[in-house]
C-alpha positions in Angstrom: 158.5 -1.8 -174.3 158.4 -5.3 -175.7 156.5 -5.6 -179.0 153.4 -7.7 -178.9 151.6 -9.5 -181.6 148.4 -7.9 -182.9 145.2 -9.8 -182.6 143.5 -11.1 -185.7 139.8 -11.4 -186.6 137.8 -14.3 -185.3 137.3 -15.7 -188.8 141.0 -16.9 -188.8 140.2 -19.3 -186.0 138.8 -21.8 -188.4 142.0 -21.4 -190.6 144.1 -22.4 -187.6 142.0 -25.5 -186.9 142.1 -26.5 -190.5 145.9 -26.5 -190.4 145.9 -29.1 -187.6 144.1 -31.9 -189.5 144.8 -34.3 -186.7 143.2 -32.2 -184.0 140.6 -34.0 -182.0 137.3 -32.7 -180.7 138.9 -32.0 -177.4 141.3 -29.7 -179.1 138.5 -27.8 -180.7 136.8 -27.4 -177.3 140.0 -25.9 -176.0 140.1 -23.4 -178.8 136.5 -22.4 -178.2 137.1 -22.0 -174.5 140.1 -19.7 -175.2 137.9 -17.3 -177.2 136.3 -15.9 -174.1 138.2 -14.5 -171.2 137.2 -13.1 -167.8 136.1 -9.7 -169.2 133.7 -11.2 -171.7 135.6 -10.0 -174.8 136.3 -12.5 -177.6 139.8 -13.2 -178.8 141.0 -15.3 -181.5 144.1 -17.5 -181.7 146.1 -16.2 -184.7 148.5 -18.7 -186.1 151.6 -16.6 -186.3 151.4 -15.7 -182.6 150.9 -19.2 -181.3 154.1 -21.0 -180.5 154.5 -24.4 -182.1 154.3 -26.2 -178.8 150.7 -24.9 -178.2 149.5 -25.9 -181.7 151.0 -29.3 -181.4 149.8 -30.0 -177.8 146.3 -28.7 -177.9 144.9 -32.3 -178.2 146.6 -33.2 -174.9 144.8 -30.5 -172.9 141.6 -31.3 -171.1 139.0 -29.0 -169.7 140.4 -29.4 -166.2 143.7 -28.1 -167.3 142.1 -25.1 -168.9 140.1 -24.4 -165.8 143.3 -24.6 -163.7 145.1 -22.3 -166.1 142.3 -19.7 -165.9 142.2 -19.8 -162.1 146.0 -19.3 -161.9 145.8 -16.5 -164.4 143.0 -14.8 -162.4 145.1 -14.9 -159.2 148.2 -13.7 -160.9 146.5 -10.8 -162.6 144.9 -9.8 -159.4 148.2 -9.9 -157.5 150.1 -8.2 -160.4 152.4 -11.2 -161.0 152.9 -11.0 -164.7 156.6 -11.2 -166.0 158.4 -11.1 -169.2 162.0 -12.3 -170.0 164.1 -11.4 -173.0 166.6 -14.1 -173.6 166.7 -17.7 -172.2 167.1 -17.4 -168.4 165.7 -20.7 -167.1 166.7 -20.0 -163.5 164.9 -16.7 -163.4 161.9 -18.2 -165.1 161.6 -21.1 -162.8 162.1 -19.0 -159.7 159.3 -16.6 -160.7 157.0 -19.4 -161.5 157.6 -20.9 -158.1 156.4 -17.6 -156.6 153.2 -17.7 -158.6 154.2 -15.5 -161.5 153.0 -16.1 -165.0 155.1 -15.3 -168.0 153.9 -13.2 -170.9 156.0 -14.7 -173.7 157.5 -12.6 -176.4 156.9 -13.7 -180.0 159.7 -15.9 -181.2 160.8 -13.6 -184.1 161.1 -10.7 -181.7 163.1 -12.8 -179.2 165.5 -13.9 -181.9 166.0 -10.3 -183.2 166.8 -8.9 -179.8 169.2 -11.7 -179.0 171.0 -11.1 -182.3 171.2 -7.4 -181.4 172.7 -8.2 -178.0 175.7 -9.9 -179.7 176.8 -6.6 -181.1 176.0 -4.5 -178.1 179.2 -3.2 -176.7 178.1 -2.3 -173.3 176.6 -5.6 -172.3 178.5 -8.8 -171.5 175.9 -11.4 -171.8 174.8 -12.9 -175.2 172.7 -15.7 -176.4 175.6 -17.9 -177.5 176.8 -18.3 -173.9 173.4 -18.8 -172.3 172.0 -22.2 -171.6 169.4 -23.5 -174.0 166.0 -23.5 -172.4 164.0 -26.7 -172.2 160.7 -27.0 -174.1 158.0 -25.2 -172.0 155.2 -27.3 -170.8 151.8 -26.8 -172.4 150.1 -25.5 -169.2 152.5 -22.5 -169.0 152.2 -21.9 -172.7 148.4 -21.8 -172.3 148.6 -19.3 -169.4 151.1 -17.2 -171.3 148.5 -17.0 -174.1 145.8 -15.9 -171.6 147.8 -13.0 -170.2 149.0 -11.8 -173.6 147.1 -8.5 -173.2 147.9 -7.9 -169.5 150.4 -5.4 -168.2 153.8 -6.8 -167.3 155.0 -6.1 -163.8 158.5 -7.6 -163.9 161.0 -7.3 -166.8 164.2 -9.2 -167.0 166.3 -8.5 -170.0 170.0 -8.7 -171.0 169.8 -5.4 -172.9 169.3 -2.0 -171.2 167.7 -0.5 -174.3 165.2 -3.4 -174.7 162.7 -1.4 -172.6 161.9 2.3 -172.6 161.9 3.1 -168.9 160.1 6.4 -169.5 157.0 4.5 -170.6 156.9 2.2 -167.6 154.4 2.8 -164.8 155.4 3.2 -161.2 154.7 -0.3 -160.1 156.5 -2.1 -162.9 159.9 -3.6 -162.0 162.9 -3.7 -164.4 166.4 -5.1 -164.0 168.3 -2.2 -165.6 169.0 1.4 -164.7 169.2 4.0 -167.5 172.5 5.7 -168.3 174.7 3.2 -166.4 177.4 3.4 -169.1 179.1 6.0 -167.0 180.8 3.3 -165.1 180.1 0.0 -167.0 182.4 1.1 -169.9 186.1 1.3 -169.6 186.2 4.9 -170.8 183.4 6.0 -168.4 185.0 4.3 -165.4 188.3 5.9 -166.3 186.9 9.4 -166.4 184.5 9.1 -163.4 187.1 7.8 -160.9 189.1 11.0 -161.4 186.3 12.8 -159.6 186.5 10.6 -156.6 188.0 13.4 -154.5 184.7 15.2 -154.6 182.9 12.3 -153.0 185.5 10.6 -150.8 188.9 11.2 -149.4 190.3 8.0 -151.0 192.7 8.0 -153.8 191.6 6.1 -157.0 195.2 5.2 -157.7 195.1 2.9 -154.7 192.6 0.5 -156.3 192.3 1.4 -160.0 195.3 1.2 -162.4 196.0 4.6 -164.0 194.1 4.9 -167.3 194.0 7.4 -170.1 191.7 8.2 -173.1 194.3 8.6 -175.9 191.8 10.3 -178.3 191.8 13.4 -176.0 194.7 15.6 -176.6 195.4 16.5 -173.0 195.1 12.9 -171.9 197.4 11.8 -174.6 200.0 14.2 -173.4 199.5 13.1 -169.8 200.0 9.4 -170.9 203.2 10.2 -172.7 204.6 11.9 -169.6 203.4 8.9 -167.5 205.0 6.4 -169.8 208.3 8.2 -169.8 208.3 8.6 -166.0 207.4 4.9 -165.6 210.3 4.0 -167.9 212.6 5.9 -165.5 211.3 4.0 -162.4 211.4 0.7 -164.3 215.1 1.3 -165.1 215.8 1.9 -161.5 214.0 -1.3 -160.6 216.0 -3.1 -163.2 219.3 -1.9 -161.6 218.1 -3.0 -158.1 216.8 -6.4 -159.2 219.9 -7.1 -161.2 222.1 -6.5 -158.2 219.9 -8.8 -156.1 220.1 -11.5 -158.8 223.9 -11.2 -158.8 224.0 -11.6 -155.0 221.9 -14.7 -155.2 224.2 -16.2 -157.8 227.2 -15.5 -155.6 225.5 -17.4 -152.8 224.9 -20.3 -155.1 228.3 -20.1 -156.7 229.7 -23.0 -154.7 227.0 -25.3 -156.1 226.7 -24.0 -159.7 230.1 -22.4 -160.3 230.4 -23.6 -163.8 226.9 -22.7 -164.9 227.2 -19.2 -163.3 230.5 -18.5 -165.1 228.9 -19.4 -168.4 226.0 -17.1 -167.8 228.4 -14.2 -166.9 230.3 -14.8 -170.1 227.1 -14.5 -172.1 226.1 -11.4 -170.3 229.4 -9.7 -171.1 228.8 -10.3 -174.8 225.6 -8.2 -174.7 225.7 -4.5 -175.7 226.5 -1.9 -173.1 224.3 1.2 -172.3 226.1 4.2 -170.9 225.7 4.9 -167.2 224.3 8.4 -168.0 221.0 6.6 -168.7 220.6 5.8 -165.0 221.6 9.4 -164.1 218.9 10.7 -166.3 216.3 8.4 -164.8 217.3 9.6 -161.3 217.1 13.2 -162.3 213.6 12.8 -163.8 212.3 11.0 -160.7 213.8 13.7 -158.4 212.0 16.4 -160.5 208.8 14.4 -160.2 209.1 14.3 -156.4 209.7 18.0 -156.3 206.6 18.7 -158.4 204.5 16.6 -156.0 205.9 18.6 -153.0 205.6 21.9 -155.0 209.4 22.3 -154.7 209.7 23.1 -158.3 208.0 26.5 -157.8 211.1 28.1 -156.4 213.2 27.1 -159.3 214.1 29.6 -162.0 212.0 29.5 -165.1 215.1 29.5 -167.3 216.2 26.2 -165.8 214.8 23.2 -167.8 213.1 20.7 -165.7 212.5 18.0 -168.3 214.3 16.5 -171.2 213.9 17.7 -174.8 212.1 15.6 -177.3 215.4 14.3 -178.8 216.8 13.5 -175.4 213.7 11.5 -174.5 213.9 9.5 -177.7 217.5 8.7 -176.9 216.7 7.7 -173.3 213.8 5.5 -174.4 216.0 3.7 -177.0 218.5 3.0 -174.3 215.7 1.8 -172.0 214.3 -0.5 -174.6 217.8 -2.1 -175.0 218.0 -2.8 -171.3 214.4 -3.8 -170.4 213.5 -5.6 -173.6 216.9 -6.5 -175.2 218.7 -7.5 -172.0 221.5 -5.1 -172.6 223.9 -4.2 -169.8 224.5 -0.8 -168.1 228.0 0.4 -167.5 229.0 0.4 -163.9 225.4 -0.2 -162.8 226.6 -1.4 -159.4 227.6 2.1 -158.5 224.0 3.3 -158.7 222.3 0.6 -156.6 222.2 2.5 -153.4 220.9 5.7 -155.2 218.2 3.7 -157.0 217.1 2.0 -153.8 216.8 5.4 -152.0 214.9 6.9 -154.8 212.4 4.0 -155.1 211.8 4.2 -151.3 210.9 7.9 -151.7 208.6 7.2 -154.7 206.9 4.4 -152.9 205.5 6.9 -150.3 203.8 9.1 -152.9 203.1 6.6 -155.7 200.6 3.9 -154.6 201.0 2.1 -158.0 204.7 1.7 -157.9 204.3 -1.9 -156.7 202.4 -3.0 -159.8 205.0 -1.5 -162.1 207.6 -4.0 -163.2 210.6 -3.4 -165.4 208.9 -3.9 -168.8 206.6 -0.8 -168.8 203.7 -2.8 -170.3 200.4 -1.1 -171.1 197.1 -2.7 -172.1 195.0 -1.0 -174.8 191.2 -1.7 -174.5 188.1 -0.7 -176.5 186.3 1.5 -174.1 182.8 -0.1 -174.6 183.4 -3.7 -175.5 183.3 -6.8 -173.3 184.5 -10.4 -173.3 188.1 -9.3 -174.1 187.4 -8.2 -177.6 190.0 -6.0 -179.2 192.4 -5.9 -176.2 196.1 -5.7 -176.9 199.2 -5.4 -174.8 202.2 -3.2 -175.9 205.6 -2.2 -174.5 206.9 0.5 -176.7 205.5 4.1 -176.7 205.8 4.5 -180.5 203.8 1.3 -181.1 201.0 2.5 -178.8 200.8 5.9 -180.5 200.9 4.3 -183.9 198.0 2.1 -183.1 196.0 5.2 -182.1 196.8 7.1 -185.3 196.1 4.1 -187.6 192.6 3.3 -186.2 190.0 5.7 -187.5 187.4 4.2 -185.2 189.7 5.1 -182.2 189.7 8.7 -183.2 186.1 8.9 -184.2 184.5 7.3 -181.2 187.1 8.3 -178.6 186.2 5.2 -176.5 189.5 3.4 -176.4 191.6 3.6 -173.3 195.2 2.7 -172.4 195.7 1.3 -168.9 198.8 0.4 -166.9 199.3 -3.4 -166.9 199.8 -5.1 -163.6 203.2 -6.7 -164.2 203.5 -8.3 -160.8 200.2 -10.1 -160.2 199.6 -12.8 -157.6 200.0 -16.2 -159.3 198.5 -19.6 -158.6 201.0 -22.3 -159.6 202.7 -19.7 -161.9 199.4 -18.9 -163.7 197.6 -15.6 -163.9 194.0 -15.3 -163.0 191.3 -12.6 -162.3 188.3 -12.6 -159.9 184.7 -12.2 -161.0 182.7 -10.6 -158.2 179.0 -9.8 -158.3 177.2 -6.9 -156.6 173.6 -5.7 -156.8 172.3 -2.1 -156.8 168.7 -1.8 -155.7 168.5 2.0 -155.5 170.6 5.0 -156.4 168.9 7.6 -154.2 169.8 6.7 -151.6 172.6 4.5 -153.0 172.0 0.9 -151.8 174.6 -1.8 -152.6 174.5 -5.5 -152.0 177.7 -7.5 -152.2 177.7 -11.2 -153.0 179.7 -13.4 -150.7 180.7 -15.9 -153.4 183.0 -15.3 -156.4 185.1 -17.4 -158.7 188.5 -17.3 -160.4 189.3 -17.4 -164.1 192.7 -18.7 -165.2 194.6 -18.3 -168.4 195.6 -21.4 -170.4 199.3 -20.6 -170.4 201.8 -20.1 -167.6 202.5 -16.4 -166.8 205.4 -14.8 -168.6 206.4 -11.3 -169.8 208.4 -12.6 -172.6 205.3 -12.8 -174.8 202.3 -10.5 -174.9 199.9 -13.1 -176.3 196.3 -13.0 -175.0 196.4 -16.6 -174.0 198.9 -15.6 -171.2 197.5 -12.2 -170.1 193.8 -12.2 -170.7 191.6 -14.4 -168.4 188.2 -13.9 -170.0 186.5 -17.2 -170.4 185.1 -16.2 -173.8 188.8 -16.1 -175.0 190.4 -18.9 -173.0 187.6 -21.5 -173.7 188.7 -21.6 -177.4 192.4 -22.3 -176.4 194.0 -25.6 -175.4 195.6 -25.5 -171.9 199.4 -25.7 -172.0 201.1 -29.0 -170.9 203.5 -26.8 -168.8 200.6 -25.5 -166.7 200.2 -27.0 -163.2 197.8 -30.0 -163.2 195.9 -28.6 -160.1 194.3 -26.0 -162.4 191.3 -27.7 -164.1 190.8 -27.8 -167.8 187.8 -25.5 -167.6 190.1 -22.8 -166.1 187.9 -21.9 -163.1 188.1 -22.1 -159.4 185.5 -21.5 -156.7 186.5 -19.0 -154.0 186.7 -21.9 -151.5 189.4 -23.6 -153.6 191.3 -20.4 -153.7 191.0 -20.0 -149.9 192.4 -23.5 -149.5 195.4 -22.6 -151.7 196.0 -19.5 -149.6 195.9 -21.6 -146.5 198.6 -23.8 -148.0 200.7 -20.7 -148.5 200.1 -19.4 -145.0 198.0 -16.5 -146.3 194.4 -17.6 -145.5 193.7 -14.6 -143.3 194.5 -12.1 -146.1 191.3 -13.1 -147.9 189.1 -11.6 -145.2 191.4 -8.8 -144.1 192.7 -7.6 -147.5 190.9 -9.0 -150.5 187.3 -8.8 -149.6 187.4 -5.4 -147.8 189.4 -4.0 -150.8 186.8 -5.2 -153.3 184.0 -3.7 -151.3 185.7 -0.4 -151.0 186.5 -0.2 -154.7 182.9 -1.0 -155.7 181.4 1.6 -153.4 183.7 4.4 -154.4 183.2 3.6 -158.1 179.4 3.8 -157.7 179.6 7.1 -155.7 181.3 8.8 -158.6 178.5 7.8 -161.0 175.6 8.4 -158.7 174.7 11.8 -160.2 174.8 10.5 -163.7 172.4 7.5 -163.3 168.7 8.0 -163.9 167.4 6.7 -160.6 164.0 5.0 -160.7 162.2 3.2 -158.0 161.3 -0.4 -158.6 164.5 -0.8 -160.5 167.6 -2.9 -159.8 170.7 -4.1 -161.6 173.2 -6.9 -161.2 176.8 -6.1 -162.1 179.9 -8.2 -162.5 183.2 -6.6 -161.4 186.6 -8.0 -162.5 189.5 -7.7 -160.1 193.2 -8.5 -160.3 195.3 -9.3 -157.2 198.9 -8.1 -157.0 201.7 -9.9 -155.3 200.5 -8.7 -151.9 196.9 -9.8 -152.6 195.7 -6.2 -152.8 192.7 -6.1 -155.2 192.7 -3.8 -158.2 189.5 -3.0 -160.0 189.8 -3.6 -163.8 186.3 -3.1 -165.0 182.6 -3.3 -164.2 180.2 -5.2 -166.6 176.5 -4.8 -167.0 174.5 -7.9 -167.7 177.2 -10.3 -166.5 177.1 -13.7 -168.1 174.9 -16.2 -166.4 175.8 -19.1 -168.7 176.6 -22.4 -166.9 179.6 -22.9 -169.1 181.5 -24.9 -166.4 180.6 -26.7 -163.2 181.8 -23.5 -161.3 179.5 -21.1 -163.1 176.6 -23.6 -163.2 176.7 -23.6 -159.4 177.3 -19.9 -158.7 175.3 -18.3 -161.5 172.2 -20.3 -160.5 172.7 -19.2 -156.9 173.2 -15.5 -157.6 170.1 -15.3 -159.8 167.9 -16.9 -157.1 169.4 -14.7 -154.4 168.8 -11.6 -156.6 165.1 -12.4 -156.7 165.2 -12.9 -152.9 166.5 -9.4 -152.4 164.3 -7.7 -155.1 161.0 -9.5 -154.6 160.9 -11.4 -151.3 162.3 -8.5 -149.3 159.7 -6.1 -150.7 157.1 -8.1 -148.8 159.1 -9.1 -145.8 162.1 -7.1 -144.6 163.4 -10.0 -142.6 163.3 -12.4 -145.6 166.3 -14.5 -146.5 168.7 -12.7 -148.9 170.9 -15.7 -149.6 174.6 -14.8 -150.0 173.9 -11.1 -150.7 175.1 -8.8 -148.0 174.1 -5.2 -147.6 177.4 -3.3 -147.5 176.3 0.3 -148.2 173.2 2.3 -147.7 173.6 6.0 -148.1 172.2 8.2 -145.4 169.0 9.9 -146.4 169.1 13.6 -146.9 166.9 15.4 -144.4 164.0 17.4 -145.9 162.6 20.4 -143.9 159.0 20.0 -142.8 156.4 21.9 -144.8 155.0 24.7 -142.6 152.4 26.1 -145.0 152.4 29.4 -146.8 152.7 31.7 -143.8 155.6 34.0 -144.1 157.1 35.6 -141.0 159.7 38.3 -141.2 161.5 39.3 -138.0 163.9 42.1 -137.5 165.0 45.0 -135.3 164.1 48.6 -136.0 167.0 50.9 -137.1 167.4 54.0 -135.1 168.0 57.1 -137.2 168.9 60.6 -136.3 166.2 63.2 -136.0 167.0 64.8 -139.3 167.2 61.7 -141.4 164.4 59.8 -139.6 162.2 58.2 -142.3 159.3 56.0 -141.4 157.4 54.7 -144.4 153.7 54.4 -144.4 152.0 51.0 -145.1 151.7 50.8 -148.8 148.4 49.7 -150.3 147.6 49.2 -153.9 144.9 51.6 -155.0 141.6 50.3 -156.4 140.4 53.8 -157.4 140.9 55.4 -160.7 143.7 57.9 -161.0 141.3 60.7 -161.5 139.8 60.2 -158.0 143.1 59.9 -156.2 143.9 62.7 -153.7 147.1 64.6 -154.0 149.1 66.8 -151.7 148.0 70.2 -150.4 150.7 72.8 -149.9 150.6 74.4 -146.5 154.0 76.1 -146.3 156.3 76.7 -149.2 160.0 76.5 -148.7 162.1 79.4 -149.9 163.9 78.2 -153.1 167.5 79.0 -153.3 168.0 78.3 -157.0 165.6 77.2 -159.8 165.7 73.6 -160.6 163.9 71.6 -163.2 160.9 69.8 -161.8 160.5 66.1 -162.0 158.1 64.8 -164.6 155.7 63.5 -161.9 155.5 67.0 -160.4 155.1 68.7 -163.7 152.2 66.4 -164.6 150.6 67.2 -161.2 150.8 70.9 -161.9 149.2 70.5 -165.3 146.3 68.8 -163.7 145.5 71.6 -161.3 141.9 71.9 -162.4 141.2 68.2 -161.7 139.4 67.0 -158.5 142.8 66.5 -156.9 143.5 68.5 -153.8 147.2 68.7 -154.5 149.0 72.0 -154.7 152.6 71.6 -155.3 155.5 74.0 -155.2 156.8 75.3 -158.5 160.4 74.5 -157.5 162.3 72.4 -155.1 165.5 73.2 -153.3 168.7 72.2 -155.1 170.1 70.7 -151.9 168.6 67.5 -150.6 165.9 68.8 -148.3 164.1 66.9 -145.6 160.4 67.7 -145.2 157.8 66.7 -142.7 154.7 65.3 -144.2 151.3 64.5 -142.6 149.4 61.5 -144.0 145.7 60.9 -143.5 144.9 57.3 -144.4 141.6 55.5 -144.2 143.2 52.6 -142.4 144.5 51.8 -138.9 148.3 52.4 -138.8 150.1 50.1 -136.4 153.6 50.7 -135.0 156.5 48.7 -136.3 159.0 49.5 -133.6 156.8 49.6 -130.5 154.9 52.8 -131.2 157.7 55.4 -130.7 157.4 56.8 -134.3 153.6 56.4 -134.9 150.6 58.2 -133.4 147.4 56.2 -133.5 144.5 58.7 -134.0 141.5 56.5 -134.9 140.5 53.4 -137.0 139.5 55.6 -139.9 142.2 58.2 -139.9 145.8 58.2 -138.9 148.3 60.9 -139.0 151.9 60.1 -139.3 154.7 62.6 -139.2 158.1 61.7 -140.5 161.0 63.0 -142.5 161.6 62.1 -146.1 164.0 63.1 -148.9 162.9 65.0 -152.0 161.8 61.7 -153.6 158.5 61.9 -151.7 156.5 61.6 -154.9 157.2 57.9 -155.1 154.3 57.4 -152.6 151.7 59.3 -154.5 149.7 56.1 -155.6 148.4 55.9 -152.0 144.7 56.5 -151.7 143.4 59.9 -150.3 146.9 61.0 -149.4 147.3 64.4 -147.9 150.9 65.8 -147.7 152.0 68.9 -145.9 155.4 70.5 -146.5 157.2 72.8 -144.2 160.7 73.8 -143.4 162.6 71.3 -141.2 163.5 72.5 -137.8 167.1 73.3 -137.1 168.9 70.9 -134.9 169.9 72.1 -131.4 
């Protein structure tokens, strides 16, 4: 909960007035009028809590303004329209004021402290440096803010999730953050959660999320090494195919550039040669991978090695580095073109990410809980990636860094890389309710795209990084200096390429599906709370076929109007968020702007409450005559044990062999002289004997199975005859129980 300033005694009011020596009589009248509020209590105006604009502008206020402020405050308090904002959000503040809300301002020192903390918060994207500086508040709103300083806040908007303790909020208070959302707003959390997608949906996360690993975990580190090696094999096969296509293209252009082509070929022959066995090894590894996916490796003998040894892998990777990174040549590579094409076609059917893998095998290493592109690096070699892990103590301690496959074949605009920032709004987690924003924008890098360098100016599109760099002169002039495009501009570019229809048929549906499936995996981990919402910013990359790939999801996406693009869209998305959250609460048909409801989970049916009545239904089990056992209705005794009736022996069975009596019977024999009517046999048969017992109960005995086994004698006494085993003493606690023993009749 936000910290509020403590009130000070009334004797400090005169000290405040003495500080403003130029205050007029009207200013003193305003001060006195503020000392009494609607409830009749007296409040002072302590100097440290009054913003400077109030102290300076008190002389400009007149009684009519104070009266207006009080009337607006009374109405807002009655309608529960008090809000508080942490951080300068002028759009949210203006939109709430237009709806009749009054702000309860935070003290300036608390505001500055929380803003400084948000700069170091890893999970949040927004910070005070990127946010627009707010205009000086007018004196009327400052006065009303002072009047509601002790009222309960009903709407919180913050850029930090931990700025408010949600457990202390009341039911009607609204807040713009869910608790424990780091399960999908951090790179490590998203990486782990999407692996559980098969429990929630039939979709494959590899179809929209580049494969990702947490290298601090031993098992995931081993899985990454295997993935890197296998990707090196497929990259080598792609290199062989692309080289052959390049040669064929040069042969077509030979008549026009004969001299230049011969010079290039002479240079290529000067490069080192890699043995052709490298391609054979890559084909073998890919074939074993296909067999493992089809479970064909189960039938192989355990003595047959299915993978290379550590030394063999090191030799293969060194040869691969020479080819992919050093431009070395492969001996007789033309002989393997058809085999490489056939293998890649087989892998394409089972590997949905084969299209984003190029020939360089580049991986991007990211801090798992940081934003704005901080600490991100791109690497090509396996040893460099593993060395970076072992050298960084923070990496091992926090286990939050991830390594993710880099999309080597992105869709380019004028040979420049970009990503897409897409907003979506979650208004409930149970049932999950997702709103998708129809507008988005593109963020470009400042340098033309190239895999020859791994510099962040080429491969990272975050505005917080690119805004500090100067655009390259080689970049196309249609890309603006502020490195952003509206989605409408991108649609126009697609139209010029003949791909305008792919935006509505491929890009937008793919982004919606990725967002929904990512949220489903985190639904059970979020603390769902009513009257809570959160706006998220998802980053997507488009591959060469315009298929969207989810890169990350950011909490508290930046709303800074850093460019003309963000100034337009960020203002609109904030206003539309309030339309969904506030206006739609009052009117379900209210305008929601550009927000579109794309997913609402079906409510789980709850059985109706039918009271405390319990009904047990069943069918009577028919027993043979000898083993027929009908239990009497049990009733807890309210009489002392000394007054309970026992059993009276009527006919004693002939014992065949002496057998120790049970303790219950022994105890009954020792109490012969008591008031009990029980007379028990000194011995019981060694064989399980079935006896017929007559019960006389002071209750009405009803039939369970239709009356065939019970005889109703009277309301006060009932006699039930039935067969039981030797454990008949279990029913002794019954009141006034009279038991008769006799030999069972022989069966006919």
